[in-house]
N, C-alpha and C positions, 0 to 999 in steps of 0.2 A: 346077311342082309343089312347093309349100312344105310341109314337114312341120310338125306341131304343135311349136312351140318348147319346150313344157314339158308333155308328155303326162301326167305325174303330177300336175300342178297344184301342184307344190312351191314354185316360185319366182315365176312370172309371175302377177300379179293380173289384168292386162288388156292387150290389144293394140289399137293404134290406127294407122290409116293415113289420111292426109289429103292433099288437093291444093288448091292455089289455082288459080282460073280467072278470067279476065277476058273480058267481052263484047268481041268484036272491033270493035264499032261505037261504043264509048265510050272516052273518055280515062280517065286515072287521077285520084284525088281532088283534086289541086290545080286541075284544070280542070273538074271535074264541077259541074253546076248541080243545084239542087233538082229540077228537071224531069227531068234525066238519071237521078238516083237513083230517082225515082218510076217512070219508064219501065223502068229495069232491074229494079226489084222486080216490076213487073207482068209482064214477059215471063218472068222467072225463076219466078214463082208458076205461070204457065201451064205451063211445062216441068215443074215439080214435080208438077203434077196428072197428068202422063202416067206417073208412076211407079206400078207396081202390085204386087200380091202383098205380100211382106214389106217392100218399099220404099215402100209407100203410107203417107203420113203427113199431118200437119197443119202449116200455116204460121201462125206467130204474128208479126204485125208489131209492132215495138217501139212505134210510135206508137199509143197507146191501149191498150197491153197492161195487163190487170188486174193488180193488185198480188199476188194469190195465185199467178198463173202466173209472174210475174216472180220472186217469192220462191222458188218451187219450182225454176225453171231456174237461179237463182243457187246455191241449195243443192246442186243436182246438178252444179254447175261446168260448165254448158252454155251459159250466156248470156254474151255478150261485153258489155263496158262501154266507156265513153268516157273512160278514165283513163290512157291512155298518153301521156306528155308529148311524145314524139317524133312520134307519129302526129298529135297535136294541132297541133304546129308545121308539119307537112307538109299541113295542111288536111284531114286524114282524118276529122275530126268535124264538118265544116260541115253545117249544117241538121239536126243531131242532134235527134231520132231518125228523122226523115223518110226514107222509102225503105229502111229497114233492118228486118231481122227474122231469125227462126230457124225452120227447118223441122225436124221430127223424126218418126221412126216411133214408133208406140206403145211399142215396147221400147227406144227411144232407142239403137239400134245404128247408125242412120244419121242424120246431121244435116247441114244446110246453113246456113251463116251467109251472109246477104245484106247486102252493102255494109258489112262490118266494115272490114277493111284492104284486102283484095282485093275485087273485085266479088263473088266467090263463094269460100267455103271449104267443100269437101265433106269430110265426116269419117265414117269407118266405124270402129266399135270394138265390143269385147265383152269379157266376162270370159274369162280364160284365155289360152292362147298359140297359138290356132289362126289363124296368120297367113293361111293360104289362104282361110279363110272371110271374114275381114275384108277382105282385098284383093279377092277376087272380088265381094263385095257392092259395093264402091266402083266397080269397073270396070263392073259391070252398070248402076249408077246413072248413071255418066258417059255410057255408050253410049246409054242411053235419053234423057238430057237433050240430048245432041248432035243428036238428031233434031229438036229444037225451038230449040236455041241454037247460035250459032257462037262459038267461043272464039279469042282472040287468040293467034297463033302465028307465029313468024318462023324461017325456015331458019337454022340455025347457033346460034340462041338457045333454041329450044323455046318453051314456053308463056310468054307475057309476063304479068307480075304487077306490082302496085304495089311490093311488097317485092322488091328485087333478089336477095335470098337464095333466092327461090323460082323463079328462072329455070330453064328446062330442063324437067324432068318436073313440077316444082312439087310433088313428092311427098315426104312425110316419113313414116317409120314409126317407131313407138316402143312400148315396153312399160313398164308399171309393175310393179316387182318388189318382192318382200318378200325381204330378205336376213337370214338368221338372225343373231341377236345384234347387228343394226344397226337393224332396223325392228321396229315393234310388230306 
């Protein structure tokens, strides 16, 4: 039971909780082939289609994405790019943009990045400090997707992801805050 972190709306602008997940039947970027990425994208999109209600959304593959959609997603700070030099050196951008894309709900409170750094990055967010709503939305999405997908997990390590900082729950929670006399 998480209370609203800022019920008055005075300090927290938005709350975000995200997890990284890897398909259990595929390796990580240094050994992935173009065919692997395309197949992961295909099974992921099928799992995303099983989301319903407020989690129902649309998938946008990066390959062939129209410029207007790309521009809007970049302006909204939702679209990932191929500009991280460390990820590039680790073969994270091989075959760019094939097999990659973004899913989001119409209100953009739930997003999934496909084959960015990790196989999947599931993100729940919204304005304000209601951590419970944000977290529960993410949990519901994961549970629904787990009916169609199997994620890599190892006893003692937790969920396995390409980025070692995401081992374990692979969960991160954050808030964007406005701090008086420091932020606009």
